[in-house]
C-alpha positions as CSV (number, residue, x, y, z in Angstrom):
1,M,121.0,76.9,102.5
2,Q,121.7,79.6,100.0
3,K,123.4,82.7,101.3
4,I,123.0,86.1,99.8
5,A,126.0,87.6,101.5
6,N,129.6,86.6,102.1
7,T,130.2,85.6,105.7
8,N,132.8,86.6,108.2
9,R,133.5,84.0,110.8
10,R,134.0,86.6,113.5
11,D,130.4,87.7,113.0
12,F,128.8,84.4,113.8
13,L,128.2,82.0,116.7
14,K,127.7,78.4,115.8
15,I,124.7,77.2,117.6
16,A,124.0,73.7,116.4
17,S,124.4,71.3,113.5
18,L,121.5,69.4,111.8
19,A,121.3,66.0,110.2
20,G,122.5,66.3,106.6
21,G,125.1,69.0,107.4
22,G,122.8,72.0,107.7
23,L,123.7,74.8,110.2
24,V,121.7,77.2,112.2
25,L,123.7,80.4,112.7
26,G,123.2,83.2,115.2
27,F,124.5,86.7,115.0
28,N,127.2,88.0,117.2
29,W,125.6,91.4,117.9
30,T,128.5,92.5,120.1
31,N,131.2,92.4,117.4
32,A,133.7,95.1,118.2
33,D,133.9,96.2,114.6
34,G,130.3,97.4,114.7
35,A,129.6,96.2,111.2
36,A,126.1,95.5,110.0
37,P,125.0,91.8,110.5
38,V,125.4,89.5,107.5
39,M,122.1,88.5,106.0
40,E,121.0,84.9,105.4
41,A,118.4,83.9,102.8
42,G,116.5,81.4,104.9
43,V,116.3,78.7,107.6
44,A,119.1,76.1,107.3
45,A,118.0,72.7,106.2
46,A,119.6,69.5,105.0
47,P,120.0,69.1,101.2
48,G,116.7,68.0,99.7
49,V,115.5,66.3,96.5
50,D,114.0,68.8,94.0
51,F,110.6,67.9,92.6
52,N,110.2,71.0,90.5
53,S,111.1,74.7,90.5
54,Y,109.0,75.4,93.6
55,L,109.8,72.6,96.1
56,S,112.2,70.1,97.5
57,I,111.9,67.5,100.3
58,N,114.8,66.3,102.3
59,P,115.2,62.9,104.1
60,Q,114.2,64.4,107.4
61,G,110.8,65.4,105.9
62,I,111.6,69.1,105.8
63,I,109.8,70.6,102.8
64,T,111.5,73.7,101.3
65,I,109.2,75.8,99.2
66,L,110.7,78.6,97.1
67,S,108.6,81.8,96.8
68,P,109.7,83.5,93.5
69,N,107.9,86.8,93.7
70,P,109.1,89.9,95.5
71,E,107.8,90.3,99.0
72,V,106.7,93.9,99.5
73,G,104.6,93.4,102.6
74,Q,101.6,92.0,100.7
75,G,102.2,88.5,102.2
76,I,103.1,86.7,98.9
77,K,106.0,84.9,100.5
78,T,103.5,83.2,102.8
79,A,100.6,82.9,100.3
80,F,102.5,81.2,97.5
81,P,103.9,78.4,99.7
82,I,100.4,77.9,101.2
83,I,99.0,77.1,97.8
84,V,101.8,74.7,97.0
85,A,101.6,73.1,100.5
86,E,97.8,72.7,100.1
87,E,98.0,70.6,97.0
88,L,101.1,68.7,98.4
89,D,99.2,67.9,101.6
90,A,102.2,69.1,103.5
91,D,102.6,69.4,107.2
92,W,102.9,73.2,107.5
93,T,105.0,72.8,110.6
94,K,107.7,71.2,108.5
95,V,107.7,73.7,105.7
96,V,110.6,76.1,105.2
97,V,110.1,79.0,102.9
98,E,112.9,80.6,101.0
99,Q,113.0,83.7,98.7
100,A,113.9,82.6,95.2
101,P,116.3,84.7,93.2
102,L,115.4,86.0,89.8
103,D,115.2,83.1,87.4
104,T,113.3,83.6,84.2
105,K,113.9,80.0,83.1
106,K,112.2,78.5,86.1
107,F,109.6,81.1,87.0
108,E,107.2,83.5,85.2
109,R,106.2,87.0,86.2
110,Q,108.5,87.6,89.2
111,V,106.8,91.0,89.8
112,A,105.1,92.6,92.7
113,G,102.5,95.0,91.2
114,G,99.0,95.3,89.9
115,S,97.7,92.8,92.4
116,G,98.4,90.1,89.8
117,S,100.7,87.6,91.5
118,I,98.1,85.2,92.8
119,P,95.8,85.4,89.8
120,H,98.8,84.6,87.5
121,S,100.3,81.9,89.6
122,W,97.3,80.2,91.2
123,K,97.1,77.2,88.9
124,R,100.9,76.9,88.4
125,L,101.5,76.7,92.2
126,R,98.7,74.2,92.6
127,V,100.0,72.0,89.9
128,A,103.5,72.1,91.4
129,G,102.3,70.8,94.7
130,A,99.9,68.3,93.2
131,T,102.6,66.9,90.9
132,A,105.0,66.2,93.8
133,R,102.1,64.6,95.8
134,Q,101.3,62.3,92.9
135,M,105.0,61.3,92.6
136,L,105.1,60.5,96.3
137,L,101.9,58.4,96.0
138,E,103.3,56.4,93.2
139,A,106.6,55.8,95.0
140,A,104.8,54.5,98.1
141,A,102.4,52.3,96.0
142,K,105.5,50.9,94.2
143,R,107.2,50.1,97.5
144,W,104.1,48.5,98.9
145,N,103.1,46.8,95.7
146,V,99.6,48.2,95.8
147,P,97.5,50.3,93.4
148,V,98.1,54.0,93.6
149,S,94.3,54.5,93.9
150,E,94.4,52.8,97.4
151,C,96.9,55.3,98.7
152,S,96.2,58.7,100.2
153,T,98.0,61.6,101.8
154,T,97.7,63.8,104.8
155,K,100.1,66.2,106.6
156,G,103.3,65.0,104.9
157,V,102.5,61.2,105.1
158,V,101.4,58.7,102.5
159,M,98.9,56.1,103.9
160,H,97.6,52.8,102.8
161,S,94.4,52.3,104.9
162,A,93.8,48.7,104.0
163,S,97.1,47.5,105.4
164,K,97.4,50.4,107.9
165,R,100.8,51.3,106.6
166,Q,102.2,54.8,106.2
167,L,105.4,56.5,105.2
168,P,106.5,60.1,105.8
169,Y,107.4,62.1,102.7
170,G,111.0,62.3,103.8
171,E,111.5,58.6,103.5
172,L,110.0,58.5,100.0
173,A,111.6,61.7,98.6
174,S,114.5,60.0,96.9
175,E,112.4,57.3,95.3
176,A,109.6,59.7,94.4
177,A,112.1,61.9,92.5
178,Q,112.9,59.0,90.2
179,I,109.2,58.6,89.2
180,P,108.5,60.1,85.7
181,V,106.8,63.5,86.1
182,P,103.1,63.0,85.4
183,A,101.8,65.0,82.5
184,D,98.4,65.6,84.1
185,V,97.5,65.7,87.8
186,K,94.2,66.0,89.6
187,L,93.8,69.1,91.7
188,K,91.8,69.3,94.9
189,E,88.2,70.4,95.0
190,I,88.1,73.8,96.7
191,K,85.7,72.4,99.3
192,D,88.5,70.0,100.4
193,F,91.0,72.8,101.2
194,K,92.5,72.6,104.7
195,L,95.3,75.1,104.6
196,I,94.0,77.6,102.0
197,G,91.4,79.8,103.7
198,S,92.8,79.2,107.2
199,T,94.8,81.7,109.3
200,V,98.5,81.3,108.8
201,R,101.2,83.5,110.3
202,N,103.5,85.3,108.0
203,V,106.6,83.2,107.5
204,D,108.9,86.2,108.2
205,N,107.3,87.2,111.4
206,P,109.9,85.6,113.7
207,K,112.7,87.4,111.9
208,I,110.8,90.7,111.8
209,I,109.9,90.6,115.4
210,T,113.5,89.7,116.6
211,G,115.2,92.2,114.2
212,K,116.9,89.6,112.0
213,P,118.2,90.9,108.7
214,L,115.6,90.6,105.9
215,F,115.4,93.9,104.2
216,G,117.6,95.6,101.6
217,L,118.9,98.0,104.2
218,D,120.0,95.0,106.3
219,F,122.3,93.6,103.6
220,Y,126.0,93.8,104.2
221,R,128.9,92.5,102.2
222,E,132.5,92.5,103.6
223,G,134.5,95.1,101.6
224,M,131.6,97.0,100.2
225,V,131.5,100.8,100.2
226,F,128.5,103.1,100.8
227,A,127.1,105.8,98.4
228,M,124.6,108.6,98.5
229,L,123.6,110.9,95.7
230,Q,122.7,114.5,95.4
231,R,120.1,114.8,92.6
232,P,118.8,118.0,90.8
233,A,115.4,119.3,91.4
234,F,112.9,118.9,88.6
235,G,113.8,121.1,85.6
236,Y,117.4,121.7,86.6
237,K,120.9,120.3,85.6
238,L,124.3,120.4,87.1
239,K,126.3,123.6,86.4
240,S,129.3,123.4,88.8
241,L,130.5,121.3,91.7
242,D,133.0,122.0,94.5
243,A,133.6,118.7,96.3
244,S,136.9,119.6,98.0
245,A,135.5,119.9,101.5
246,A,133.6,116.6,101.1
247,K,136.6,114.7,99.8
248,A,138.7,115.9,102.7
249,M,136.3,114.5,105.3
250,S,137.1,111.3,107.2
251,G,136.0,108.0,105.6
252,I,135.3,109.5,102.1
253,I,136.7,107.5,99.2
254,D,135.6,109.6,96.2
255,V,133.0,112.0,94.8
256,V,131.9,111.1,91.2
257,T,129.3,112.5,88.8
258,F,127.0,111.0,86.2
259,D,123.8,112.0,84.5
260,N,123.5,115.3,86.5
261,N,123.9,113.3,89.7
262,V,126.7,113.7,92.3
263,A,127.6,110.6,94.2
264,V,129.6,110.6,97.5
265,V,131.3,107.3,98.2
266,G,132.7,106.3,101.6
267,K,133.2,103.8,104.4
268,S,129.9,104.3,106.3
269,T,126.5,105.9,105.8
270,W,127.1,108.5,108.4
271,Q,130.4,109.7,106.9
272,V,128.8,109.7,103.4
273,K,125.8,111.7,104.7
274,K,127.9,114.3,106.3
275,A,130.1,114.7,103.2
276,K,127.0,114.9,101.0
277,D,125.8,117.8,103.1
278,A,129.2,119.5,102.6
279,L,129.0,119.5,98.8
280,K,128.8,122.9,97.1
281,I,126.7,122.6,94.0
282,D,125.3,125.1,91.5
283,W,122.3,124.0,89.5
284,E,120.9,125.8,86.4
285,K,117.5,125.7,84.7
286,A,117.2,123.1,82.0
287,D,113.4,122.8,81.6
288,A,110.2,124.6,82.5
289,L,110.0,125.0,86.3
290,E,106.6,124.0,87.6
291,S,104.8,125.0,90.8
292,T,101.7,123.6,92.3
293,A,99.8,126.8,91.6
294,D,100.7,126.4,87.9
295,H,99.3,122.8,87.9
296,N,96.0,123.9,89.5
297,R,95.5,126.7,87.1
298,L,96.5,124.7,84.0
299,F,94.4,121.6,84.9
300,K,91.3,123.8,85.2
301,E,92.0,125.3,81.8
302,M,92.6,121.9,80.2
303,L,89.2,120.7,81.2
304,D,87.9,122.9,78.3
305,S,90.4,121.6,75.8
306,S,89.2,120.8,72.3
307,E,91.9,118.2,71.9
308,A,90.6,115.5,74.2
309,T,90.9,111.9,73.4
310,V,87.6,110.1,73.4
311,R,87.9,106.9,75.5
312,R,84.2,105.8,75.3
313,K,81.0,107.1,73.8
314,D,77.6,105.5,74.0
315,G,74.3,106.9,72.6
316,D,73.5,110.6,71.9
317,V,75.1,112.5,74.8
318,E,74.3,115.9,73.5
319,A,70.6,115.2,73.1
320,A,70.4,113.7,76.6
321,F,71.8,116.8,78.2
322,K,69.7,119.1,76.0
323,N,66.5,117.3,77.1
324,A,67.5,116.8,80.8
325,A,65.2,117.9,83.6
326,K,68.2,118.5,85.9
327,I,72.0,118.6,85.3
328,I,74.6,118.0,88.0
329,K,78.2,119.2,87.4
330,S,81.2,118.9,89.7
331,E,85.0,119.0,89.5
332,Y,87.4,116.9,91.6
333,Q,91.1,117.4,92.0
334,C,94.0,115.6,93.8
335,P,97.6,116.6,94.5
336,F,100.9,114.8,93.8
337,L,101.8,112.1,96.4
338,P,105.1,110.6,97.2
339,H,105.2,106.8,97.9
340,N,107.0,107.1,101.3
341,P,107.8,103.5,102.0
342,L,109.2,103.0,105.4
343,E,112.4,101.7,103.9
344,P,113.9,104.3,101.5
345,M,115.3,103.3,98.2
346,N,118.6,101.3,98.4
347,F,120.4,98.6,96.4
348,F,123.7,96.7,96.3
349,A,125.6,96.4,93.1
350,H,129.0,94.8,92.2
351,V,130.1,95.4,88.6
352,R,132.9,92.9,87.9
353,P,134.7,92.1,84.6
354,D,132.8,88.8,84.4
355,G,129.3,90.1,85.3
356,V,127.2,92.0,87.7
357,E,125.7,91.0,91.1
358,L,122.6,92.8,92.3
359,V,121.0,92.4,95.7
360,G,118.1,94.4,97.1
361,P,114.5,95.4,97.3
362,T,112.8,95.6,93.9
363,Q,109.3,94.9,92.7
364,T,110.6,94.2,89.2
365,P,113.8,92.2,89.4
366,E,113.7,91.3,85.7
367,L,113.6,95.0,84.8
368,A,116.5,95.7,87.1
369,R,118.5,93.0,85.4
370,N,117.6,94.0,81.8
371,E,118.1,97.7,82.4
372,T,121.5,97.0,84.0
373,A,122.5,94.8,81.0
374,K,121.4,97.6,78.6
375,L,123.3,100.2,80.5
376,L,126.5,98.3,80.5
377,G,126.1,96.7,77.1
378,I,126.3,93.2,78.3
379,S,124.1,90.1,78.1
380,P,121.3,89.8,80.7
381,D,122.6,86.4,81.7
382,K,125.7,88.1,83.0
383,V,123.5,89.8,85.7
384,T,122.2,88.1,88.8
385,V,119.5,89.5,91.0
386,Q,118.9,88.3,94.6
387,L,115.7,89.6,96.2
388,T,115.4,91.0,99.7
389,R,112.2,91.7,101.5
390,M,110.9,95.3,101.0
391,G,109.9,97.7,103.6
392,G,107.1,99.0,101.4
393,G,107.0,99.9,97.8
394,F,103.5,100.9,96.7
395,G,104.7,101.1,93.1
396,R,107.8,103.1,93.7
397,R,110.0,100.0,93.4
398,L,108.5,99.1,90.1
399,K,111.2,101.4,88.6
400,A,114.9,100.6,88.3
401,D,116.4,104.1,88.6
402,Y,117.9,103.5,92.0
403,V,119.3,100.1,90.9
404,L,121.0,101.7,87.9
405,E,122.4,104.4,90.2
406,A,124.1,101.7,92.3
407,V,125.4,100.1,89.1
408,Q,126.9,103.3,87.8
409,V,128.6,104.1,91.0
410,S,130.0,100.6,91.3
411,K,131.3,100.8,87.8
412,L,132.9,104.3,88.4
413,V,134.7,103.4,91.7
414,K,135.4,99.7,90.7
415,A,134.0,98.3,93.9
416,P,130.9,96.7,95.4
417,V,128.6,99.5,96.4
418,K,125.6,99.8,98.7
419,L,123.6,102.8,97.5
420,I,121.2,104.3,100.1
421,W,118.7,107.1,99.8
422,T,117.9,109.3,102.7
423,R,114.3,110.0,103.6
424,E,114.7,113.5,102.0
425,D,116.0,111.9,98.8
426,D,113.1,109.5,98.8
427,M,110.5,112.2,99.2
428,T,112.0,114.8,96.9
429,G,113.8,112.9,94.2
430,G,111.3,110.1,93.5
431,S,108.4,109.2,91.3
432,Y,105.0,110.6,92.3
433,R,101.3,109.8,92.1
434,P,100.4,112.4,89.5
435,A,98.1,115.3,90.2
436,V,94.7,114.8,88.4
437,R,91.6,116.9,87.8
438,Y,88.2,115.5,86.7
439,R,85.0,117.1,85.5
440,F,81.7,115.1,85.9
441,E,78.3,115.9,84.5
442,A,75.1,113.9,84.9
443,A,71.7,114.5,83.2
444,L,68.5,113.4,85.0
445,D,65.0,113.0,83.7
446,A,61.9,114.2,85.6
447,Q,61.8,110.9,87.5
448,G,65.4,111.3,88.7
449,N,66.8,108.6,86.4
450,I,70.2,109.2,85.0
451,I,70.0,109.5,81.2
452,G,73.4,111.1,80.5
453,Y,76.9,111.0,81.9
454,K,80.1,112.8,81.1
455,L,83.6,112.5,82.5
456,R,86.8,114.3,81.4
457,G,90.1,113.6,83.1
458,V,93.2,115.8,83.0
459,G,96.2,113.6,83.6
460,M,100.0,113.8,83.1
461,N,102.6,112.7,80.6
462,E,100.4,110.8,78.1
463,A,98.7,108.7,80.8
464,N,95.0,108.0,80.5
465,A,93.5,109.5,83.6
466,T,90.3,107.5,83.3
467,R,89.0,103.9,83.3
468,Q,86.4,104.2,80.7
469,D,84.9,100.8,81.1
470,N,84.3,100.9,84.8
471,F,80.9,101.3,86.4
472,P,78.6,103.2,85.6
473,S,79.6,102.6,82.0
474,G,77.2,100.1,80.6
475,A,74.4,101.3,82.8
476,V,73.8,104.8,81.2
477,D,72.3,105.1,77.8
478,N,74.2,108.2,76.8
479,L,77.8,108.4,78.1
480,L,81.0,110.2,77.1
481,I,84.4,109.7,78.7
482,D,87.5,111.4,77.4
483,S,90.9,112.7,78.6
484,V,93.7,115.1,78.0
485,Y,97.1,115.3,79.5
486,H,99.8,117.7,80.5
487,K,103.5,117.0,79.9
488,S,105.6,117.7,82.9
489,P,109.3,117.3,83.9
490,I,108.1,116.0,87.3
491,T,108.5,112.2,87.2
492,I,105.4,110.3,87.9
493,G,104.7,106.6,88.2
494,P,102.3,103.9,89.6
495,W,101.1,104.7,93.1
496,R,99.1,102.0,95.0
497,A,96.0,101.2,92.9
498,P,97.2,103.4,89.9
499,V,94.7,105.9,88.6
500,T,91.8,104.3,90.5
501,N,93.3,105.5,93.9
502,F,91.7,108.9,93.2
503,L,89.3,108.2,90.3
504,A,87.3,105.9,92.6
505,F,87.0,108.7,95.1
506,A,85.8,111.2,92.5
507,E,83.4,108.8,90.7
508,Q,81.8,107.4,93.9
509,S,81.5,110.9,95.4
510,F,79.9,112.2,92.3
511,L,77.5,109.3,92.1
512,D,76.4,110.3,95.7
513,E,75.9,113.8,94.5
514,V,73.7,112.5,91.7
515,A,71.7,110.2,94.0
516,H,71.2,113.1,96.4
517,A,70.0,115.4,93.5
518,A,67.6,112.6,92.4
519,G,66.3,112.2,95.9
520,K,67.4,108.5,96.1
521,D,69.2,106.4,98.7
522,P,72.9,106.1,97.5
523,V,72.9,102.3,97.9
524,Q,69.6,101.8,96.1
525,F,70.7,104.3,93.4
526,R,73.7,102.1,92.6
527,L,71.7,98.9,92.7
528,E,69.1,100.3,90.3
529,L,71.9,101.3,87.8
530,L,73.3,97.7,88.0
531,D,69.9,96.2,87.4
532,K,69.5,98.4,84.4
533,A,73.0,97.3,83.1
534,K,72.0,93.7,83.5
535,Q,68.5,94.1,81.9
536,K,69.5,96.5,79.1
537,P,73.3,96.8,78.8
538,V,74.7,99.7,76.9
539,G,77.8,98.7,75.0
540,E,80.4,96.3,76.4
541,I,80.4,95.6,80.1
542,K,83.7,94.6,81.6
543,Y,82.7,94.1,85.2
544,D,80.6,91.4,86.8
545,I,77.3,92.9,87.7
546,D,76.3,90.2,90.1
547,R,79.6,90.3,92.0
548,M,79.3,94.0,92.4
549,K,75.8,93.8,93.6
550,G,76.9,91.1,96.0
551,V,79.4,93.3,97.8
552,I,77.0,96.2,97.9
553,E,74.3,94.2,99.5
554,L,76.6,92.5,102.0
555,A,78.2,95.8,103.0
556,A,74.7,97.4,103.5
557,E,73.7,94.4,105.6
558,K,76.8,94.3,107.8
559,S,76.9,98.1,108.4
560,G,73.2,98.3,109.1
561,W,73.0,100.9,106.3
562,G,70.4,103.5,106.9
563,K,69.2,101.9,110.2
564,K,72.1,102.2,112.6
565,K,71.7,104.7,115.4
566,G,74.2,106.5,117.5
567,P,74.3,107.2,121.3
568,D,71.9,110.1,120.8
569,G,69.3,107.9,119.2
570,K,69.7,109.5,115.8
571,L,70.8,107.8,112.6
572,L,74.5,107.5,112.2
573,A,76.1,109.5,109.4
574,Q,77.1,106.8,106.9
575,G,78.8,107.1,103.6
576,F,78.9,104.4,100.9
577,S,81.3,103.5,98.1
578,V,81.9,100.5,95.8
579,Y,84.6,99.9,93.3
580,F,85.9,97.3,90.9
581,S,89.6,97.2,90.3
582,H,92.4,94.7,89.9
583,R,89.7,92.0,89.1
584,S,88.1,92.4,92.6
585,Y,85.0,94.1,94.0
586,V,85.0,96.1,97.2
587,A,82.2,97.9,98.9
588,Q,82.8,100.1,102.0
589,V,80.7,102.1,104.5
590,G,82.2,104.8,106.6
591,E,80.7,106.1,109.8
592,V,81.2,109.6,111.0
593,V,80.2,111.2,114.3
594,M,80.4,114.9,115.3
595,Q,82.7,115.7,118.2
596,K,83.1,119.3,119.3
597,G,81.6,120.4,116.1
598,K,84.0,118.4,113.9
599,P,83.4,115.2,111.9
600,V,85.4,112.2,113.2
601,L,85.7,109.0,111.4
602,Q,85.0,106.2,113.8
603,K,84.5,103.0,111.7
604,V,84.8,101.6,108.3
605,Y,83.1,98.4,107.1
606,S,84.8,96.7,104.1
607,V,83.4,93.9,102.1
608,A,85.6,92.3,99.4
609,D,84.9,89.7,96.7
610,C,88.4,88.5,95.7
611,G,87.5,84.9,95.0
612,V,89.1,82.3,97.1
613,V,90.9,83.8,100.1
614,I,94.3,82.2,100.5
615,N,95.3,83.3,104.0
616,Q,92.7,84.8,106.3
617,S,95.3,86.5,108.4
618,G,97.2,88.1,105.5
619,S,94.0,89.0,103.6
620,Q,92.4,90.7,106.6
621,Q,95.5,92.8,107.1
622,Q,95.7,93.6,103.4
623,V,92.2,95.1,103.5
624,R,92.9,97.0,106.7
625,G,96.1,98.3,105.3
626,C,94.4,99.5,102.1
627,V,91.7,101.3,104.1
628,V,94.1,103.1,106.4
629,D,96.3,104.0,103.4
630,G,93.3,105.2,101.4
631,I,91.7,107.3,104.1
632,G,95.0,108.6,105.4
633,H,96.1,110.0,102.1
634,A,92.7,111.3,101.2
635,M,92.5,113.2,104.4
636,Y,96.2,114.4,104.8
637,G,98.6,113.6,102.0
638,N,99.9,116.4,99.8
639,I,103.3,117.3,98.3
640,T,103.7,120.7,96.6
641,F,106.2,122.2,94.3
642,K,107.7,125.6,93.9
643,D,109.8,126.2,90.8
644,G,110.4,122.5,90.4
645,V,111.5,122.0,94.0
646,P,109.4,119.8,96.3
647,Q,108.4,121.7,99.4
648,Q,107.9,118.8,101.8
649,K,111.1,116.9,102.5
650,N,110.4,114.7,105.5
651,F,107.6,113.5,107.8
652,N,107.8,116.7,109.9
653,E,106.4,118.5,106.9
654,Y,104.5,115.8,105.1
655,R,101.3,114.7,107.0
656,L,100.5,111.0,107.4
657,I,97.6,109.6,109.3
658,R,98.3,109.1,113.0
659,L,97.6,106.1,115.2
660,A,94.8,107.8,117.1
661,E,93.1,108.8,113.8
662,I,92.8,105.2,112.5
663,P,89.2,104.0,112.8
664,E,88.0,100.5,113.5
665,V,88.0,98.5,110.3
666,E,85.6,95.6,110.1
667,V,86.4,93.2,107.2
668,Y,84.2,90.6,105.4
669,F,84.9,88.4,102.4
670,V,82.3,87.1,100.0
671,Q,82.5,83.3,100.2
672,N,82.7,81.7,96.7
673,E,84.8,79.3,94.7
674,I,86.0,81.8,92.1
675,E,89.7,81.7,91.3
676,P,91.6,84.3,93.4
677,T,91.7,87.9,92.1
678,G,93.7,90.9,93.4
679,L,93.7,92.1,97.0
680,G,96.8,94.2,97.6
681,E,95.2,97.2,95.9
682,P,91.4,96.9,95.4
683,S,90.4,97.9,98.9
684,L,92.2,101.3,98.7
685,P,90.2,103.0,95.9
686,P,86.7,103.1,97.6
687,A,88.0,104.2,101.0
688,G,88.2,108.0,100.4
689,A,84.7,108.3,99.0
690,A,83.2,106.2,101.9
691,V,84.6,108.8,104.3
692,A,83.8,111.9,102.2
693,N,80.2,110.7,101.7
694,A,79.8,110.1,105.4
695,I,81.2,113.6,106.1
696,F,78.6,115.0,103.8
697,K,75.9,113.1,105.6
698,A,77.1,114.5,108.9
699,T,77.8,118.1,107.8
700,G,76.1,118.8,104.5
701,K,79.5,119.8,103.1
702,R,80.9,118.2,99.9
703,L,84.6,117.4,99.7
704,R,85.7,117.4,96.1
705,S,89.5,117.8,96.5
706,Q,92.2,116.1,98.5
707,P,93.6,116.3,101.1
708,F,90.4,116.9,103.1
709,V,92.1,118.8,105.9
710,E,93.2,121.6,103.5
711,Q,89.7,122.2,102.0
712,D,87.6,125.1,103.1
713,E,84.5,122.7,103.3
714,F,86.3,120.6,105.9
715,K,87.8,123.5,107.9
716,G,84.5,125.3,107.9
717,V,82.6,122.5,109.7
718,S,81.7,123.7,113.2
């Protein structure tokens, strides 16, 4: 078993020993020192025989499968081993899963982001399992002196039906490892899958439920010190510092500065936190100081900019609008959003003369390693990165800023350092979902057909605020999509389902507006556009028309679209939305009822086409989590700025969706044999529009900005 922390014998109770020398260790939670428990990387197992980078089998038949990608709650630590175990024909009850460290020689794309892990590794993982299985088959055939073609496998056993002989994998492991690695192996037919597509519990569930150390905040190293930072607000720099009171406090080792940051270093988090609060710091203006009111005004003005970058143009847009029977025009805007993972940013760093050790929660371990090497002027192979499970990330941990902070503090104090952000640090000093504003225009002919479409997006810091090739591009003869951007000192970054998290709301809400103006059913309106795109495509189409139609039709069927009645006998207020992102297709229907004159969301139907579903349990929860995240932030999320200073610092000021506000979410998957596509993000983008369109159906009020609870249209419903 590989450990990711040094152990102290006083902190452990020896429970039992296993064949092959493995140990199972339990924590002594009553240690008088009160130190945090040491963290172990995985379940103890006897040494095994390595078959490839992903798996080993020991003589007792225990199969250890390494999961190389960061686990951020998306279930990848369970899904990857399921794929390997399927092709291996393993007995899942004998599978041990361990988190692999960063190793760019053995693995590719050790990243959690963009819903790309499964699509990238699908075939690699299958081949890894199938290769080991083939080697086991050949070893058994050789021992029995029979043709390999007469042998088969099931649940960790090789069988020879003709002679009724069988051997467990453990007994064959050493011999199989000597077999030359086959250059080509046959993969299973998807129809023959037994483990993939079933319901499998998350491999970390026992540790999560019993509170065993798994996360970055759990990590402890004997002799390490703790650090917290005071960072400047956006647009400010450090002018002066009086740290005398902080340095005089119990447990404080030092106060150091770097890059406009002030770091307090001490023996415990509580002592460091109290000392941080005692710092006396003066900040001075270094850049333009921005406020939310400035953004709102500026973004409106930029919609009329003459310097927009054209992203896509089809047909003669000017003529289409000039000859239109009706023109619909609307603007949509969203605020900044913090990421707010349950586990704030934290990382362990030990800068030594011979190299650097990094341990903690990161979505991009290779970036953490490379940026550390660049900062210190050393070779990347002098930096090791061990991954812990993450208590959320949502794109925030794609960056390495908090890792580099830990590295710099460790270098300055010449000690192993555990850097921890407070919740206030996490919410006010982080990287935000950027504020965006969109203007949509649609031209209709006399029959209500859409003949022209315009979209302009105002984004931030050179980012393209649009997705110019997404639906309805390709379905409208005359189309113009362009964008402009505002450069801001406020740091921005990917937030779950980047760009599309709000763009989908705006696009799908506007399409509902157009359907309403045309006097057409919203679902039928979209299907007609897709039919047109298939029969007479305009320009390049980068989405699969049939797959999008498939989720639309299934969502309409499962929700009883346009037919479902409430307790009062009247049709329920339903809202529709569909979106393609991260290679997957998701359609959703929201149902709203009026209670005491207010719209209340009671149910969401979600239909996803993400290809082959790896784990029903994990996939269902992925979709539900996306829906809750999407509707929660659409309805309540907002962080504002005044002169560069974030105004919401903790959850008492920043509104999240509450348990009683979460609707029932009914999830369906399109059954097909398409290779898996993304799932950690695609179900979030359509959620907001499904709700907003249902609210319009119930109240006649259009919601064009987020969060909904702050809009006059929402407040005015009675």
